C-alpha positions in Angstrom: -79.8 6.6 4.3 -80.1 2.9 4.4 -83.5 2.8 6.1 -86.2 5.3 5.1 -88.7 5.8 8.0 -89.9 8.7 10.0 -87.5 8.3 13.0 -84.5 8.0 10.7 -85.5 11.0 8.6 -86.0 13.1 11.8 -82.7 11.9 13.2 -80.9 12.8 9.9 -82.6 16.2 9.8 -81.5 16.9 13.4 -77.9 15.9 12.7 -77.7 18.0 9.6 -79.4 21.0 11.3 -76.7 21.0 14.0 -74.1 21.4 11.3 -76.1 24.3 9.7 -76.9 22.0 6.8 -80.5 23.0 6.5 -81.2 21.4 3.2 -82.0 17.7 2.8 -83.1 16.1 -0.4 -85.3 13.0 -0.4 -86.1 12.0 -3.9 -87.5 15.0 -5.7 -88.4 16.7 -2.4 -86.2 19.3 -0.7 -86.7 19.6 3.0 -85.6 22.9 4.5 -85.3 23.3 8.2 -85.6 27.0 9.3 -82.3 27.8 11.1 -83.9 30.9 12.7 -80.6 32.7 12.0 -78.7 33.9 9.0 -76.3 31.5 7.4 -74.6 33.8 4.9 -72.4 31.0 3.4 -75.5 29.4 2.0 -77.0 32.5 0.4 -74.2 34.9 -0.5 -73.2 36.0 -4.0 -70.4 33.5 -4.2 -72.7 30.6 -3.6 -75.2 31.9 -6.1 -72.5 32.4 -8.7 -71.1 28.9 -8.0 -74.4 27.2 -8.4 -75.4 29.4 -11.4 -72.3 28.1 -13.2 -73.1 24.5 -12.4 -76.8 24.9 -13.5 -75.9 26.6 -16.7 -73.3 23.9 -17.5 -76.2 21.4 -16.9 -74.0 19.5 -14.5 -75.6 16.6 -12.6 -77.0 18.9 -9.9 -78.5 15.9 -8.1 -75.0 14.9 -7.1 -74.4 18.3 -5.4 -75.2 19.2 -1.8 -78.9 20.0 -1.7 -79.9 23.7 -1.9 -83.0 25.7 -2.7 -81.0 27.3 -5.6 -80.6 23.9 -7.2 -84.4 23.2 -7.1 -84.9 26.5 -8.9 -82.0 25.6 -11.3 -83.5 22.2 -12.1 -86.9 23.8 -12.9 -85.1 26.4 -15.1 -83.2 23.8 -17.0 -86.3 21.7 -17.6 -88.1 24.7 -18.8 -85.3 25.9 -21.1 -84.2 22.5 -22.4 -87.4 20.5 -22.2 -89.7 23.4 -23.1 -92.2 22.3 -20.5 -93.9 24.4 -17.9 -92.5 24.0 -14.4 -93.7 24.7 -10.8 -92.0 24.8 -7.5 -94.2 24.0 -4.6 -93.2 25.5 -1.3 -95.3 24.4 1.7 -94.9 24.4 5.5 -96.1 25.7 8.8 -96.3 29.3 9.7 -92.8 30.6 10.3 -91.2 27.7 8.5 -89.5 30.0 6.0 -91.7 29.7 2.9 -91.5 33.3 2.0 -87.7 33.5 2.3 -87.2 30.3 0.2 -89.6 31.7 -2.4 -87.5 34.9 -2.5 -84.3 32.8 -2.9 -85.9 30.8 -5.8 -87.0 34.0 -7.5 -83.6 35.7 -7.1 -81.8 32.6 -8.5 -84.2 32.3 -11.4 -83.8 36.0 -12.2 -80.0 35.7 -12.1 -80.1 32.6 -14.4 -82.5 34.4 -16.8 -80.4 37.5 -16.8 -77.2 35.6 -17.5 -78.9 33.5 -20.2 -80.0 36.6 -22.1 -76.6 38.3 -21.6 -74.8 35.4 -23.3 
């Protein structure tokens, strides 16, 4: 985005939402728009495995399409490599999808941890 203001951000979110691209990253912040429907391609086992591989390889995950799994993966890598405590803050209105995204983060972290200890 060339111009960063509220109307431009909202327009960008609306455009991405129409394409089922519910994740938008602005700096260190991930904005997730609740699609109010299942989008299996974003959360299936294939997507989890693909992003697990990229996170474990310490790829430049900032260059990938934004995803809640990558937020969890970045925290995991900073914890594992940087040996510093990490937190993921999830906030929003009632019905915004906070609980679902927390579950996705936990599932991804559990998968990363399991694979790390299996190596």
